[in-house]
C-alpha positions as CSV (number, residue, x, y, z in Angstrom):
1,X,6.1,-20.4,7.8
2,X,5.1,-16.9,9.3
3,X,2.7,-15.1,6.7
4,X,0.5,-12.1,7.4
5,X,-2.2,-11.6,4.8
6,X,-4.2,-8.1,4.7
7,X,-7.5,-7.9,3.1
8,X,-10.5,-5.0,3.4
9,X,-8.9,-2.1,1.3
10,X,-11.0,-0.3,-1.4
11,X,-12.4,3.2,-2.5
12,X,-14.7,5.0,-0.2
13,X,-15.8,8.8,0.2
14,X,-14.3,11.1,2.9
15,X,-16.2,10.6,6.1
16,X,-16.5,6.8,5.3
17,X,-15.3,3.6,7.1
18,X,-13.3,0.6,6.4
19,X,-12.5,-2.9,8.3
20,X,-8.9,-3.8,7.3
21,X,-8.1,-7.7,8.1
22,X,-4.9,-9.1,9.1
23,X,-4.9,-12.8,9.0
24,X,-2.0,-14.6,10.6
25,X,-0.6,-18.0,9.8
26,X,2.6,-20.0,10.8
27,X,2.2,-18.7,14.5
28,X,-0.5,-17.7,17.0
29,X,-1.1,-13.7,17.4
30,X,-1.6,-13.8,21.0
31,X,2.2,-13.6,22.6
32,X,3.3,-11.0,19.9
33,X,2.8,-7.7,18.9
34,X,0.9,-6.7,16.0
35,X,0.9,-3.3,14.5
36,X,-0.4,-1.8,11.4
37,X,1.7,0.9,9.2
38,X,0.7,2.9,6.3
39,X,2.8,4.4,3.4
40,X,1.4,6.8,1.2
41,X,3.2,7.5,-2.6
42,X,6.5,9.2,-1.9
43,X,6.2,8.9,1.8
44,X,7.8,7.1,4.6
45,X,6.1,4.2,6.0
46,X,4.1,5.8,9.1
47,X,2.9,3.8,12.2
48,X,-0.7,3.5,12.8
49,X,-1.6,1.2,15.5
50,X,0.0,-1.6,17.9
51,X,-1.4,-4.5,20.0
52,X,-0.1,-7.1,22.0
53,X,-2.6,-9.0,23.7
54,X,-0.9,-11.0,26.1
55,X,0.6,-7.9,28.1
56,X,-2.7,-5.9,27.3
57,X,-0.5,-3.5,25.1
58,X,-2.2,-0.8,23.0
59,X,-1.2,2.3,21.4
60,X,-2.3,4.4,18.7
61,X,-0.7,7.0,16.6
62,X,-1.8,10.9,17.5
63,X,-3.1,11.4,13.8
64,X,-5.5,8.7,13.8
65,X,-6.2,7.9,17.6
66,X,-9.9,9.1,17.6
67,X,-10.9,7.5,14.4
68,X,-9.2,4.0,14.7
69,X,-9.9,1.0,16.6
70,X,-8.1,-2.6,16.8
71,X,-9.7,-5.8,17.8
72,X,-9.1,-9.2,17.3
73,X,-10.6,-12.5,16.7
74,X,-8.5,-15.4,18.3
75,X,-10.4,-18.4,16.7
76,X,-9.3,-16.7,13.0
77,X,-5.9,-15.6,14.3
78,X,-7.1,-12.4,13.0
79,X,-6.5,-8.7,13.7
80,X,-8.7,-6.0,12.6
81,X,-8.2,-2.2,11.9
82,X,-11.5,-0.3,11.7
83,X,-11.1,3.2,10.3
84,X,-13.9,5.7,10.6
85,X,-14.4,9.3,9.6
86,X,-11.8,8.7,6.7
87,X,-10.1,11.8,5.2
88,X,-8.4,12.1,1.7
89,X,-4.6,11.9,3.9
90,X,-5.6,8.6,5.2
91,X,-4.9,7.2,1.4
92,X,-2.2,4.9,1.4
93,X,-1.3,1.1,1.6
94,X,-2.0,-0.2,4.9
95,X,0.4,-3.2,6.3
96,X,0.2,-5.0,9.5
97,X,3.4,-6.5,11.1
98,X,4.6,-8.5,13.7
99,X,7.9,-8.1,15.9
100,X,8.3,-11.2,17.4
101,X,10.9,-9.9,19.7
102,X,9.0,-7.0,20.9
103,X,8.0,-6.9,24.8
104,X,4.8,-4.8,24.1
105,X,3.8,-1.7,22.4
106,X,6.1,0.6,23.9
107,X,8.0,3.5,22.6
108,X,10.1,1.9,19.8
109,X,6.7,0.4,18.3
110,X,6.6,3.1,15.7
111,X,9.8,2.2,14.0
112,X,9.5,-0.2,11.0
113,X,12.8,-1.7,11.9
114,X,11.3,-3.6,15.2
115,X,9.3,-5.6,13.2
116,X,10.4,-9.0,11.7
117,X,7.5,-10.1,9.1
118,X,5.2,-7.9,7.0
119,X,2.0,-8.6,4.8
120,X,1.7,-7.8,1.2
121,X,-0.4,-4.1,1.9
122,X,-3.9,-3.3,1.0
123,X,-4.7,-0.1,-0.8
124,X,-7.4,2.1,1.1
125,X,-8.2,5.2,-1.4
126,X,-10.3,8.1,0.0
127,X,-11.8,10.1,-2.7
128,X,-14.9,11.6,-3.8
């Protein structure tokens, strides 16, 4: 059974950093696109990053591009999202998702409907 479990969220002051984890089970991450999205209260789900190891494909949303980094641990079948220089407007629930039919992180990676499985989310709150 495919499952994604996020962790690592919390309360941080502006300018702080967090590393979010997305642990996958029931499948191996390498052949599939893995994305991070976020959703603030009253807002639509927003794409943050996409990574697909087998095609060496990666992309980031412009709003976070200079402040986030994606990495993976193949042994743990886990993807990480490093968030730096956090701002109050980064406050949201962060989700990871996988698209089993996606060929890479092309133009459509920002669309939530491209993804087949989602984690339950982890809350990130940036506040002083």
